Each structure stands twice: as structure tokens, then as C-alpha cells.
C-alpha positions as CSV (number, residue, x, y, z in Angstrom):
1,M,15.2,13.9,-25.4
2,T,13.8,12.8,-28.7
3,L,12.5,9.6,-27.2
4,L,10.9,11.5,-24.3
5,L,9.2,13.9,-26.6
6,L,7.9,11.1,-28.7
7,Q,6.6,9.3,-25.6
8,V,4.8,12.5,-24.4
9,T,3.2,12.9,-27.8
10,V,1.9,9.3,-28.0
11,V,0.7,9.2,-24.4
12,L,-1.2,12.5,-24.8
13,L,-2.9,11.5,-28.0
14,V,-3.9,8.0,-26.9
15,T,-5.0,9.0,-23.4
16,Q,-7.0,12.0,-24.6
17,L,-8.7,10.0,-27.2
18,C,-9.6,7.2,-24.8
19,G,-10.6,9.8,-22.2
20,S,-13.0,11.4,-24.7
21,I,-14.5,8.0,-25.6
22,A,-14.9,7.2,-21.9
23,R,-16.8,10.4,-21.3
24,R,-19.1,9.7,-24.2
25,L,-19.8,6.3,-22.7
26,G,-20.7,8.0,-19.3
27,Q,-17.5,7.1,-17.6
28,T,-14.9,9.4,-16.0
29,R,-11.9,10.4,-18.1
30,V,-9.7,8.6,-15.6
31,I,-11.0,5.2,-16.8
32,G,-10.3,6.2,-20.4
33,E,-6.8,7.3,-19.6
34,I,-6.1,4.1,-17.7
35,I,-7.4,2.1,-20.7
36,G,-5.2,4.2,-22.9
37,G,-2.2,3.1,-20.8
38,L,-3.3,-0.5,-21.2
39,L,-3.4,-0.1,-25.0
40,L,0.2,1.2,-24.9
41,G,1.4,-1.6,-22.6
42,P,2.3,-5.3,-22.7
43,S,-1.4,-6.4,-22.8
44,I,-2.1,-4.8,-26.2
45,L,0.7,-3.0,-28.1
46,S,3.4,-5.4,-27.2
47,R,1.3,-8.3,-28.5
48,L,0.2,-6.4,-31.7
49,S,3.6,-4.9,-32.5
50,P,6.5,-6.0,-30.2
51,H,9.0,-4.0,-32.2
52,A,7.0,-0.7,-31.9
53,A,6.5,-1.2,-28.1
54,A,10.1,-1.9,-27.5
55,S,11.2,1.1,-29.5
56,L,8.7,3.5,-27.9
57,F,8.9,2.4,-24.3
58,P,12.3,0.6,-23.9
59,P,13.2,-0.6,-20.3
60,G,14.5,2.2,-18.1
61,S,13.0,5.0,-20.2
62,L,10.0,5.9,-18.0
63,G,11.8,7.9,-15.3
64,P,11.2,11.3,-16.9
65,L,7.5,10.5,-17.3
66,E,7.3,9.4,-13.7
67,T,8.7,12.8,-12.6
68,L,6.3,14.7,-14.8
69,S,3.3,12.7,-13.5
70,T,4.4,13.2,-9.8
71,V,4.6,17.0,-10.4
72,G,1.1,17.0,-11.9
73,L,-0.3,15.0,-9.0
74,I,1.3,17.4,-6.4
75,L,-0.3,20.4,-8.1
76,F,-3.6,18.7,-8.6
77,L,-3.9,17.7,-4.9
78,F,-2.8,21.1,-3.8
79,V,-5.6,22.8,-5.7
80,I,-8.1,20.3,-4.3
81,G,-6.9,21.1,-0.8
82,T,-7.3,24.9,-1.4
83,Q,-10.9,24.3,-2.4
84,L,-11.9,22.0,0.4
85,D,-14.7,23.5,2.5
86,L,-13.5,23.0,6.1
87,D,-16.9,24.1,7.5
88,H,-18.5,21.1,5.7
89,L,-15.9,18.8,7.2
90,L,-16.7,20.0,10.8
91,H,-20.5,19.6,10.2
92,Q,-20.0,16.1,8.9
93,K,-17.2,14.9,11.3
94,A,-19.4,12.1,12.8
95,T,-20.2,10.6,9.4
96,A,-16.7,11.0,8.2
97,A,-15.1,9.5,11.2
98,L,-17.4,6.4,11.3
99,A,-17.4,5.9,7.5
100,S,-13.6,6.1,7.2
101,S,-13.2,3.7,10.1
102,A,-15.6,1.2,8.7
103,S,-14.3,1.5,5.2
104,I,-10.8,0.5,6.5
105,A,-11.7,-2.1,9.1
106,L,-14.2,-4.2,7.2
107,P,-12.2,-4.7,4.0
108,F,-9.1,-5.3,6.1
109,L,-10.9,-8.0,8.1
110,I,-12.2,-9.6,4.9
111,A,-8.6,-9.6,3.5
112,V,-7.4,-11.3,6.7
113,G,-10.1,-14.0,6.1
114,I,-9.1,-14.8,2.6
115,A,-5.3,-14.2,2.9
116,P,-4.4,-17.8,4.0
117,T,-5.9,-19.3,0.8
118,L,-4.5,-16.6,-1.5
119,R,-1.1,-16.9,0.1
120,Q,-1.1,-20.7,-0.4
121,R,-2.0,-20.4,-4.1
122,F,-0.3,-17.1,-5.2
123,A,2.4,-15.9,-2.8
124,P,6.0,-16.5,-3.8
125,A,8.0,-18.9,-1.6
126,G,9.3,-17.6,1.6
127,V,6.9,-14.6,2.0
128,S,6.0,-13.8,5.6
129,P,2.4,-14.6,6.4
130,L,2.1,-11.3,8.3
131,A,3.6,-9.3,5.5
132,F,1.2,-10.9,3.0
133,V,-1.8,-10.1,5.2
134,L,-0.7,-6.5,5.7
135,F,-0.1,-5.9,2.0
136,L,-3.4,-7.6,1.0
137,G,-5.3,-5.7,3.7
138,V,-3.9,-2.4,2.5
139,S,-4.8,-3.3,-1.1
140,M,-8.4,-4.0,-0.1
141,S,-8.9,-1.0,2.2
142,I,-7.2,1.9,0.4
143,T,-9.0,4.7,-1.5
144,A,-7.5,6.4,-4.5
145,F,-7.4,9.9,-3.1
146,P,-6.3,11.7,-6.4
147,V,-8.6,9.7,-8.6
148,L,-11.5,10.3,-6.2
149,A,-10.7,14.0,-6.2
150,R,-10.7,14.1,-10.0
151,I,-14.0,12.3,-10.2
152,L,-15.5,14.8,-7.7
153,E,-14.1,17.7,-9.7
154,E,-15.5,16.3,-13.0
155,R,-18.9,16.0,-11.5
156,R,-18.6,19.3,-9.7
157,L,-18.9,17.6,-6.3
158,H,-15.6,18.7,-4.8
159,T,-17.0,21.7,-3.0
160,T,-20.2,20.0,-1.8
161,P,-20.7,18.4,1.6
162,L,-20.7,15.0,0.0
163,G,-17.4,15.7,-1.8
164,A,-15.8,17.2,1.3
165,T,-16.8,14.2,3.4
166,A,-15.6,11.7,0.9
167,L,-12.2,13.5,0.6
168,L,-11.8,13.6,4.3
169,C,-12.6,9.9,4.6
170,A,-10.3,9.1,1.7
171,A,-7.5,11.1,3.4
172,V,-7.9,9.2,6.7
173,D,-8.1,5.9,4.8
174,D,-4.9,6.6,2.9
175,V,-2.9,7.8,5.9
176,C,-3.9,4.5,7.7
177,A,-3.1,2.5,4.6
178,W,0.3,4.0,4.1
179,T,1.1,3.5,7.8
180,L,0.2,-0.2,7.5
181,L,2.2,-0.4,4.3
182,A,5.3,1.0,6.0
183,L,4.9,-1.6,8.7
184,A,4.5,-4.3,6.1
185,L,7.7,-3.1,4.3
186,T,9.7,-3.5,7.6
187,L,8.7,-7.2,7.5
188,V,10.2,-7.7,4.0
189,P,14.0,-8.2,3.9
190,G,15.7,-5.4,2.0
191,A,12.4,-3.5,1.4
192,G,12.1,-1.5,4.6
193,P,12.4,2.3,4.6
194,S,15.5,4.0,6.1
195,L,13.5,5.4,9.0
196,S,11.9,3.2,11.6
197,L,8.2,3.1,11.7
198,P,7.8,4.8,15.2
199,L,10.1,7.6,14.1
200,R,8.2,8.2,10.8
201,L,4.9,8.2,12.7
202,L,6.3,10.7,15.2
203,L,7.6,12.9,12.5
204,L,4.4,12.8,10.6
205,V,2.3,13.8,13.6
206,L,4.7,16.6,14.4
207,Y,4.7,17.8,10.8
208,I,0.9,17.9,10.6
209,A,0.7,19.7,14.0
210,A,3.3,22.3,12.8
211,M,1.5,22.9,9.5
212,L,-1.9,23.4,11.2
213,A,-0.8,25.2,14.3
214,V,2.1,27.2,13.1
215,V,2.3,27.5,9.3
216,R,-1.5,28.0,8.7
217,P,-1.8,30.9,11.2
218,I,1.4,32.6,9.9
219,V,0.2,32.4,6.3
220,G,-3.1,33.7,7.4
221,R,-1.6,36.7,9.1
222,I,0.7,37.4,6.1
223,T,-2.3,37.4,3.7
224,R,-4.8,39.1,6.0
225,N,-4.2,42.5,4.4
226,R,-3.9,41.1,0.9
227,R,-7.4,39.7,0.4
228,T,-8.3,42.3,-2.1
229,T,-4.8,42.1,-3.8
230,P,-4.8,40.2,-7.1
231,L,-2.7,37.0,-7.3
232,S,0.5,38.4,-8.7
233,P,3.2,36.2,-10.3
234,E,5.3,36.6,-7.2
235,L,2.5,35.5,-4.8
236,F,1.6,32.7,-7.2
237,A,5.3,31.5,-7.2
238,L,5.4,31.6,-3.3
239,I,2.2,29.6,-3.1
240,L,3.5,26.9,-5.4
241,A,6.8,26.9,-3.4
242,L,4.8,26.2,-0.3
243,A,3.0,23.3,-2.0
244,F,6.2,21.7,-3.2
245,A,8.1,22.3,0.1
246,S,5.3,20.6,2.0
247,A,5.2,17.7,-0.5
248,A,9.0,17.3,-0.1
249,A,8.7,17.3,3.7
250,T,6.1,14.4,3.8
251,D,8.1,12.5,1.2
252,A,11.2,12.8,3.3
253,I,9.3,11.6,6.3
254,G,8.3,8.5,4.4
255,V,4.7,9.4,3.5
256,H,3.5,10.0,0.0
257,P,4.3,13.6,-1.2
258,L,0.6,14.0,-2.3
259,F,-0.4,14.3,1.4
260,G,2.0,17.1,1.9
261,A,0.6,19.0,-1.1
262,F,-3.0,18.5,0.0
263,L,-2.1,19.7,3.5
264,A,-0.5,22.8,2.1
265,G,-3.7,23.5,0.2
266,I,-5.7,23.2,3.4
267,C,-3.4,25.7,5.1
268,L,-3.8,28.3,2.4
269,P,-6.3,31.0,3.5
270,R,-9.8,30.8,1.9
271,I,-9.7,33.8,-0.4
272,P,-12.3,33.2,-3.2
273,A,-10.5,35.3,-5.8
274,W,-7.2,33.5,-5.2
275,Q,-8.9,30.1,-5.2
276,T,-10.5,30.8,-8.6
277,E,-7.3,32.2,-10.0
278,L,-5.2,29.2,-8.8
279,H,-7.7,26.7,-10.3
280,A,-7.8,28.6,-13.6
281,R,-4.0,28.8,-13.9
282,L,-3.2,25.2,-13.0
283,D,-6.2,23.2,-14.2
284,T,-5.5,23.2,-18.0
285,I,-1.8,22.3,-17.8
286,V,-2.3,19.8,-15.0
287,S,-5.4,18.0,-16.2
288,T,-4.4,18.0,-19.9
289,L,-0.7,17.5,-19.8
290,L,0.6,16.1,-16.6
291,L,-2.0,13.9,-15.0
292,P,-2.4,11.6,-18.1
293,F,1.2,10.5,-17.6
294,F,0.3,9.1,-14.2
295,F,-2.7,7.1,-15.5
296,A,-0.8,5.9,-18.6
297,L,2.2,4.7,-16.7
298,T,0.3,2.3,-14.6
299,G,-1.4,0.9,-17.6
300,L,2.0,0.4,-19.2
301,R,2.9,-1.8,-16.2
302,T,-0.3,-3.9,-16.2
303,R,-0.5,-7.4,-17.8
304,L,-4.0,-8.6,-18.2
305,D,-2.8,-11.4,-20.4
306,L,-1.7,-13.3,-17.3
307,L,-5.3,-14.2,-16.5
308,A,-5.3,-17.1,-18.9
309,T,-7.4,-19.7,-17.2
310,P,-11.0,-19.9,-15.9
311,T,-9.7,-20.7,-12.4
312,L,-7.7,-17.4,-12.4
313,W,-10.7,-15.5,-13.5
314,L,-12.8,-17.1,-10.8
315,W,-10.2,-16.0,-8.2
316,A,-10.3,-12.5,-9.7
317,A,-14.1,-12.4,-9.2
318,V,-13.7,-13.5,-5.6
319,I,-11.2,-10.8,-4.9
320,L,-13.5,-8.2,-6.6
321,A,-16.5,-9.3,-4.6
322,A,-14.6,-9.2,-1.3
323,A,-13.2,-5.7,-2.1
324,V,-16.6,-4.3,-3.0
325,T,-18.4,-5.9,0.0
326,G,-15.8,-4.6,2.4
327,K,-15.3,-1.0,1.1
328,L,-18.6,0.0,-0.4
329,G,-20.7,-2.0,2.1
330,G,-18.7,-0.9,5.2
331,A,-18.8,2.8,4.3
332,T,-22.5,2.7,3.3
333,L,-23.6,1.0,6.5
334,A,-21.5,3.3,8.6
335,A,-22.9,6.5,7.0
336,R,-26.4,5.1,7.3
337,S,-25.9,4.4,11.1
338,T,-25.2,8.1,11.6
339,G,-28.7,9.0,10.3
340,E,-27.9,9.7,6.6
341,S,-30.3,8.6,3.9
342,W,-29.7,5.3,2.0
343,K,-29.1,7.4,-1.1
344,N,-26.4,9.6,0.4
345,S,-24.9,6.7,2.3
346,L,-24.6,4.5,-0.9
347,A,-23.1,7.5,-2.8
348,L,-20.4,7.9,-0.1
349,G,-19.7,4.2,-0.2
350,A,-19.4,4.2,-4.0
351,L,-17.0,7.1,-3.8
352,L,-14.8,5.5,-1.2
353,N,-14.8,2.2,-3.2
354,T,-12.8,4.1,-5.8
355,R,-9.3,2.6,-5.6
356,G,-7.7,3.6,-8.9
357,L,-4.1,4.5,-9.3
358,V,-3.1,4.9,-5.6
359,E,-4.1,1.2,-5.3
360,L,-1.8,0.4,-8.2
361,I,1.1,2.2,-6.5
362,V,0.6,0.0,-3.5
363,L,0.4,-3.1,-5.7
364,N,3.6,-2.2,-7.5
365,I,5.4,-1.8,-4.2
366,A,4.1,-5.2,-3.1
367,Y,5.1,-6.8,-6.4
368,K,8.6,-5.3,-6.4
369,A,9.0,-6.4,-2.8
370,G,8.3,-10.0,-3.9
371,V,5.1,-10.4,-1.8
372,F,2.6,-10.8,-4.7
373,S,3.0,-13.1,-7.7
374,P,2.4,-11.7,-11.2
375,E,-1.0,-13.5,-11.3
376,L,-2.2,-12.0,-8.0
377,F,-0.9,-8.7,-8.9
378,T,-2.9,-8.7,-12.1
379,M,-6.1,-9.8,-10.3
380,L,-5.7,-6.9,-7.9
381,V,-5.0,-4.5,-10.7
382,L,-8.2,-5.6,-12.4
383,M,-10.1,-5.1,-9.1
384,A,-8.7,-1.6,-8.8
385,I,-9.9,-0.7,-12.3
386,L,-13.3,-2.2,-12.0
387,T,-14.1,-0.7,-8.6
388,T,-13.2,2.7,-10.0
389,M,-15.4,2.1,-13.0
390,M,-18.3,1.3,-10.7
391,T,-18.4,4.7,-9.2
392,T,-19.8,6.7,-12.1
393,P,-22.7,4.3,-12.9
394,I,-23.7,4.2,-9.2
395,L,-23.7,8.0,-8.9
396,N,-25.6,8.3,-12.2
397,F,-28.2,5.8,-10.8
398,L,-28.6,7.8,-7.6
399,G,-28.7,11.1,-9.5
400,I,-25.6,12.4,-7.7
401,G,-23.6,15.1,-9.4
402,T,-26.3,16.0,-11.9
403,R,-27.8,18.5,-9.6
404,A,-27.1,20.2,-6.2
405,T,-26.1,17.5,-3.7
406,V,-26.4,17.5,0.0
407,L,-25.2,15.1,2.7
């Protein structure tokens, strides 16, 4: 327990300091918290003070932090789901459908094009070509749903049409990406899930249908006569139980629990007083205490020191250019083709280009499955960080988030 408390103390101090510095530099706090994790990890602290790093974060000691970070993400995504304006989603369904499709398809096709060369140079021996293509395609096409949601919240865009459309596109992107990831894992010996892919897909479809067609109407009827009732501790506990139960259900199916939490938030009736109260009660503890663990943990597992030669840096630049071209370019052109202005289209493309920590989860899965070498893993981690860092400068340049935004 002493070690855990000490880890919590150090992570909070370092990530909050780096987050504050990032905000002063015009970046989102997420970037600062990731960099804080890098400072505590093998790239910095282990080089400056190996003994301190080994004492503070010994192997096998990060499990409790993982649990705390997952709880924080579940609560955060649930709150985002409760505040999502469904009317905006319906009004923007054409833009969302086309933008999400293009932001998946184009980067995936680019990944297919460069996969043979990358596999020859960086894949461990014996890796299936199809598995490598699928993992690389997912890495290129995924959007960091929780990081995107946090950026939107920090810029007060999460309740705007632009924010709602970006969240819908990101949700579609990530469902497709996790499905492809599940398929890829079935091709890696010893790494596949316990449930078959068709069964998981069927269960996921049935679960989404049950939540929207059964649970949502039932919850709506139960709360219909309580719209003027304050959010009591008992109601608050029941609402949180719904969020965690939904997260547990999607996790059991084989989909990330964050989707279940977000879906539970969507199913909660839109009662303004409750939405405000939920946000007020959860925001401080989640944003200040729990989420920094998630961002710091990934930084702790990242080794930028592996990019030790100009050739490796050149390949990292190639991967970054391919990722940006596919994701940002695909979403921008798709939104523009639906009649949106170039400004709004580019803003949507920049938001969907945010890969962040969900990307890093995928990369860790691929790395543990033996599909990516340490060098390629590090290049893709760098790509995830840089594409996330691009979002704020592009939005600042466009003037998005500094005033009322429409899409």
C-alpha cells in the first residue's frame, strides 16, 4: 500500500505540473500528462536515475494504477455520453456517416500500401502478413475517443454540433477498429479472445439494440415523473451502477468497457438539472485524480530512446505523414463533400486525427502479441502523440473553440 500511495503522489504531482505547463503553451492538458508519464518512464527517469525508477515503479506494480485509471475513464465517458446532444447527431448524420467512413477507409488503405515494406524491416520473424496489415491498419485509422472527448470538453465544444459530430465519428471509428483488432488477434497464435469473432459481433449488436430499444425506454419511464426531483444520493448511486454494469457487459463481450459506459450515458434521459449535477459531482475527482493515471501509465511504457539512428527517424516521419494524410485528409474531404465549409471540414478532420491513448492501447496489444518490433512500436507511439498535439494548434488557427461553433 505504501508503494501505491507513493506512486499516486508522484504521478499526480508530475502530471498536474506538466499539464499546467502544456496549457500555458496553448496545448491541451492531455499532452502535458502524457509528457509527464514520459518523464517518469524509461526514456527519462530510468536514464537519469535508474535506482529511483526501479524503486518507484518496479515491474508488476502498476496493476492498481491500471484499475484506478480504468474506473476514471468509465466515469468520464459516461458523463460525456449523458451530455451528448442527440438532436445534433440526427441533423449531422450525413456528414458523420461519410466522414467516419472516409477517416477509416483512407488511412487503412494507406497502411495496406506501406505494410509490406514496414513488415520486411520491422516485423518480428514469423508474423502473419494479414495480421500485420490489420494491426497497422487499425493503428492508422483509430481515433482516441476519450482523449477527443476531453479536448472537446476543455474547449467547451462537447455540446456543440461540431463536438457531437466528432464524437459520433470517433465512436464509429473505434467500433470498426476494435472489430478489426479482434479479427487480427484471431490470426495471432495464443492471442485470440475466448469468444469467436462472429459471436462477439452478434452479442455486441444485440447488446446495443437492447440498450437503445429496451433499457433506454424503461429508464425514461422510470424517471418521467422525477424530472423536478433533485438528484439524491440513491439516484446518483443507481445511475453510476448503470454505467458500470453497461461497461462490464461490453467488456465481457470483448469490446472495450468505455463503449458500454458511453452507451449508458446516451441511454440516460436528458434532464438538464441531473446532467449538470452529474458533471459537477464527477468532474473534479475524475479529471484531477483518476484520468492522469491513464495518461501517465502509457508514458511509463514508452521508450523514445529506441529511435537512435537517422534512418529510424526517417521511417517515423513517413509513418506520421501517412497517418495525417489518411485520417485528417480523409475526414476533411468527406465533410467538405457534404457541403460543409473548408473551415468546419478541416476542424472535423483535425479532431478525428487525434489518436492519443486509445491508439497506445492498440499498440500495446500488438506489441504484446509479438506483431510489432520495439522500434516500430516506438515510431507509432510517437505518431500518436504528435497527431494529438496537432489538434489544438489547428483549432486555434481556425478559431474553433474560442467562440460559438457551428457545423
